[in-house]
N, C-alpha and C positions, 0 to 999 in steps of 0.2 A: 517453284521453278518447274516448268513443263518440259517433258522429254519428247513430246510431240513436236515435229518440225514446225516452225513458225509459218512456213508457206502452206502447210496442210491445215494447221489450226485456224488460219484466217481465210481459207478458200471456201467457196460454196461446195455443198455435197454434189457428187456426180449422180444425176437422176436418170441417166440413160442406160444403165446396166440391164442386160438381158436376164430373164428369169427362166427357171426350168432346167431341164437336163441338156447337157452338151451332146448333140446327136445330129445325124444327117450327113449330107455331103455338100461341100462348098468348093469354090474355086481356090480359095487361099485361107490358110490358118496362120495367124500372126501370134507368136508366143512371146508375151511380155507386154504389159499395159503401161509402159512408160512413154516418154516422148518419141523414141524411135518407133515403137510398135504402133502407137496411135497415129503418127504421121504417115507411116506406110499404109495403115488401114484407110486413112482418109484418101490418100492418093489412089489406092485400088478401088475404093467405093466410088470415087469420082469417075473412074473408067468404066463403071458398070459391073465390076466383079462382085460376086457373092463372097464376102470376107467376114471372118470371125476372129476376134481377139480373145486370147485366153490369158488371164492374169491370175497368178497364184494367190495374190492378196487383193489389195485395193488399187484402183487406177491411180497412178502417180505416187504410189506408196513407198517406193524404194528410191534409187539414186535421183530420179527425175524430180522428186519432191523434197530431196534432202540436201540440196546443193546451196551455193552462195547466191544464186540468182544473177550471176554474171552472164551476159550474152555478148561475148567478146569476139572481135574480128581478127585476133592474132592466134598464132600457134602456141603450143606449150613449150616450144624450143627457142633458143637463141637463134635468130634467123640467119645470121652470118655463118654460124657453125653448120646449120642445116644445109645452106647453099653449098658450102665446101664439101659436105659429106655426100649429098645427093645430086649436086649439080644445080645451077641456077634455074633451069627450066622446070624441073620437078619441084624444087622448093617454092618457086613462084606459083605453080599450079596448086600446091597444097595450101599455101597462104591464101590464094584467091578462093579456094573452097570454103575457108573459114569466113572470109568477107561475104561471099555470096550467101552463106547460111544465115547470117544476121539479116540480110535483106529478105531472105525467104521468111524468117520469123515475122518481120514487119509486114510483109505482104499478107500472110495468113491472119495476123491480127486485124488488118484492115478488111480483108475479104469476108472473114467470118464474124466481124464486129465483136471481138473478144475484149472485154473490159478488164485490162490487166495493167494499165498504166505504162505502156511501152513508151520509152523515150531513149535518146542517144546522148548521154553525158560523156561517153568515152571511157577508155580504160588506161590507167596510168601504172606502169611498172616502175617500182621505186627501188633505187639503189640502196641496199641495206648496209653497204660498206663503201668507203670512198673508192676502192679499187673496182667495185662493180659498175661504177659509172662509165668507165672506159669500155666495158663490154657492151653496155647499152648504146654508147656512142658508135661503136663499130656496127652494131645491128642497125642503127638508124641510117648510117651511110649506105648500107646495102638496101634497106627497105625503102628509102625515099625514092629510089629509082623506079620502083614499081607501084608505090602506094603514096598518093598525095596527101593522105590523111594521117601522117605521122609527124611528130614534132619532138625534138629533144628539149627537155627542161633542164637547164643548167643548175648546178648545185646552189648557186646564190639565189635562184628563183624558186626553189622547191617549197619554201614556206608559203608562197602564194597559192600553192596547191594543197598542201597538207600542213597544218599548224602543229608540227612536231619537229624535235631536234634529232629524230632517229634516222633521217634519210639524207642522201647525198646526190640528189638529182633524179631524173626519171625519163622514161620513154612513153610518150602519150600517143595512143591510137584513138583518134577522136570519133571514130564511127562505132565504137563499142556501145552496147545498149544495156538497159535495165528494164525489168518488168517484174510483176508479181508472178513468179513461176508457177505457183499453185493455181492461181486463177487462170493463167494461160493454159496450163495442162488440162484442167477440167473443161475449159472452153473448147479446147482442141478435141477432146473426147466427145463432147456434145456435137461438135461439128462433124466428126466422123460418123456418128450415128445418123445424122440427118439424111445423107445419101444412101443409107442402108447397111452400114457396117454394124455387126452385132458384137457387143463387148460383154464377156462373161468374167465377173470377178470371182474370187475364191475358187478358182478352177486350176489347180496345179497340174501341170503336165507330168505324168508319171511314166509314160511309155510313148515311143515314137518309132514306128516301123514302116519301112518302105514296102509297098505292095506292088508287085509287077503288074503294069498296065493300069493301075488304079491310083497311082500317086502315093499317098501316105495314110497310115492309120494312126491317129493321135488319141492316146488314152489319157483321161484326166480324172480327177477326183469327183467329177460330176457327170461322167459319161464318156463315150467314145465317138469320134467323128472322123470321117474320111475327107481328105483334101487333095486336090490336084497338086498344089504347091504349098510349101511351108516356109515361113520366114522366121528366123530365130533372132529375137531382140531382147535377150535375157541379161545382157551386161555381165556383171560380176556375180551371177547366181552361184551358190554353192550346192544347189540341189537339182535333182532331175537328170534326165538322160542326155546330158550335154558335156560329156567327158572330153570330147575333142576340143571344145571351146575352152573348157577350164584349164587345159594344159597350156593354153596360149594367153590367158588373162590372169593377171595378178590382182586379187581383190585387196585394195589398200584402204584402211579406214581414214576418213576425213571427218573432221569434227567442227562444230559451230556453236557459238553462243550468241545470243541476242539480248541486248540491254533492255531495260525499261524504256518507255518513251522519254526522250530528252527534250528540253526546251529548244525550239527550232533555231533561235538566234545562236545558242551555244553550239549546236550541231553544224550550223552554217559557218561558224567561225573556225571550227576544226577542219571541215571539209567544204571549202567555199564553193566548189563546183559539183559536189555530190556525185563523183564518178565511181567506177569500179576501180579498186586498188589491189595490187598484188605486189609482194616484196620479192626481192631477187635471190633470197636464200633458197637452197634446195628444200630444206624443211622450213618453209616460210609461212607467211600469213596472207590472207585476203580479206577485204572488208568493203562495206558499202553501206549507205543509209537505206532504211526501209521506207515504204510509203507513209508510215505513221511516225516517222522521226525517231526510230530506234537506230542503233548501230549494230549491224551484223558483222561478226568477226570470226573467221575460221582459219583452219590450217590442218596440216597433217598431225601436228602436236605430238603424237606418238606413232611409231610404225607398228600398228596393231590392228586387229579386226575390230569392228564395232559391236559392242554389246553394252548392257546397262552399266556395268562396272567400268569398262574402258571409256565409255562416253563421259562418265562423271570425272574420272581422272584427267581426261583430256580437257574437259571443261575448266578445271582448275588451272591447268597449264595455260590455256587460252586467256583466261581472265588475268593471269599474271602478265602475259605478253601484252594484252590490251593496256594494262596500267603502265607498262614500260614505255609504250609508244605515246599514249595520251595520259600523262600523270593526273590530269584533272578529272579523269573518269575512274580513278582507282577505287572510289567508294560507291560507284554506281551499282544498282541492283541488276542482277542477271535474271531475266524472265524465262528464257528458253535455253536449253542445252541438249544437243542431239548429235548423233553420228550416222554415217552411212558408208557404203563401199564404193570406191572409185574403181572403174574397170581399166586398169593400166595394162598397156602392152610393153614389151621389152624396149621398143624404140619410141614409145609415147606417140605413135601415129595411129589413127583409127584403122580399122579393118572392115571391109565390106566385100561381099562376093558370094560364091557358091562352093559348097563342099558336099560331095556325095548326094547331090540333088537338093540339098537344103540351102536356101538363101539366108544370109545373115548380115548384120551390121552391129558393131560394138567396138570397145577399146578406145573410147574418146579421151581417156587419160586426163580427166579434169576439165575438159572443154566440151562437155556433152550437151549443155543447154541448147546451144545453137546447132552443133554438129549432129545431134540426134535428130533434130527436126529436118535439117537439110538432107542428111543421109537417108533417113526413113523415106522421105518423098522420092529421093533419087532411086532407091531400091524398088519402089513401086513401079517406076518407069522401067527398070531393068527386068522386073518380073513380067512385064508386058512386051519385052523384046528389045528395049533400047539399051543395049549393054554399055554404050559409051556414056550413059548418064552417071555412072559410078566413078567418082574421082579417085578412088583408092584401088581400082582394079589391077594396077600394075604391081602392087606390093605382095611379095611372098609372105607367108605367115608360119614359120617353123615353130614347133613346140619349144617351150622354155626348158632347158636341161634340168632334170631333177625335180620338176614340178608336176606332181600327179594329183594333188588334192589340196588340203589346207597349206597355205604358204608358210612353211616352217622357217623360211629364210628371212622373214620380215624383220625380226630383231637385229640380225646381222646387217641387213641393208640399212636399217635405221642408224646403227652405230657408225657405219661407214659414211653415210650422208651427213651425220652430225659432225664427224671429224672433218669432212670436206668443207662444211660451213665454218668451222673454226679456222682451218688453214687458208682458205681462199676468200 
């Protein structure tokens, strides 16, 4: 069983990395070589800016290459509750930002001829309990006013969608997409290099200092560089001079297993439409077929950080959950098991803007595949003067009380959410 993420193991190598020392002066430095940073670099390079991406490890090596490969058009929230909390206009704008982001991914795939199998089978949220269907139905009544691509799947029809007795109806958003996220990310990085962006791997940022009249001095393990502007796209990083962001991001482990290749008729019988699927529990699961007929199955599993021991424990929990949902797969071989960190905000809404001269975007809270791409490109526009391009500019971002470093409260949060899943 491999601990390397399936997406990275089956993607081509990135050939466009810059060699040599990190030095000189550029218009913009982007910190982070995931989907946010690469998208921003592509946008800036297309504008003619001299831009450098600094990645501590490998391009796409962290959250961008460790997720479920869902490119969904919906928020992480129950839409009806969000509309009540924020008002219908803001909720609609945030929903539309997610819809637009999927369209942006499709456009980039087409423009840059990225071979990643992009298609739109839709995303189905599954009611894990009978009572959860009423919540999905309420969300549907609110959503259908603004989104013609939503459909309520009644409990008696759910086995037409998922051949399992575990679910009690669902909410379908038919514009959700799938692709091979590793191939897409590498293709996007190669696309950013073509108009002139330079991407340095294994270049961890260890110092970041504002210099009066000169922008910023960025110190890395491979040298020092001056930049007029800096864009922070580090997500849930636990290292480097990014303490202000760490106080506002909770790094939560998310874990995934991928089965051996399955007979296509058997997989098609279980998932006739081959969609993205997510369950309605707080500590729920998500799954989808892969391009080579495996079943990818993930979830929070345990409220813990990701490391080799935690990944293995979580993998066993996920394998048991997979067998409960699909008993016929109880003996299937697991070929991949890995974990990664989700950059959660307190309200599960993304954040993008400017702090002390630093531009930033992060906090996608489990919806980063499309939002990282859309927000990265939007922030490239912001950095060139178009402030209205940022859909998240109106959100304040206070620090999380008591959160200064490692999230000591994760086990308590996990216990609370597990109790909520039992009670509701």
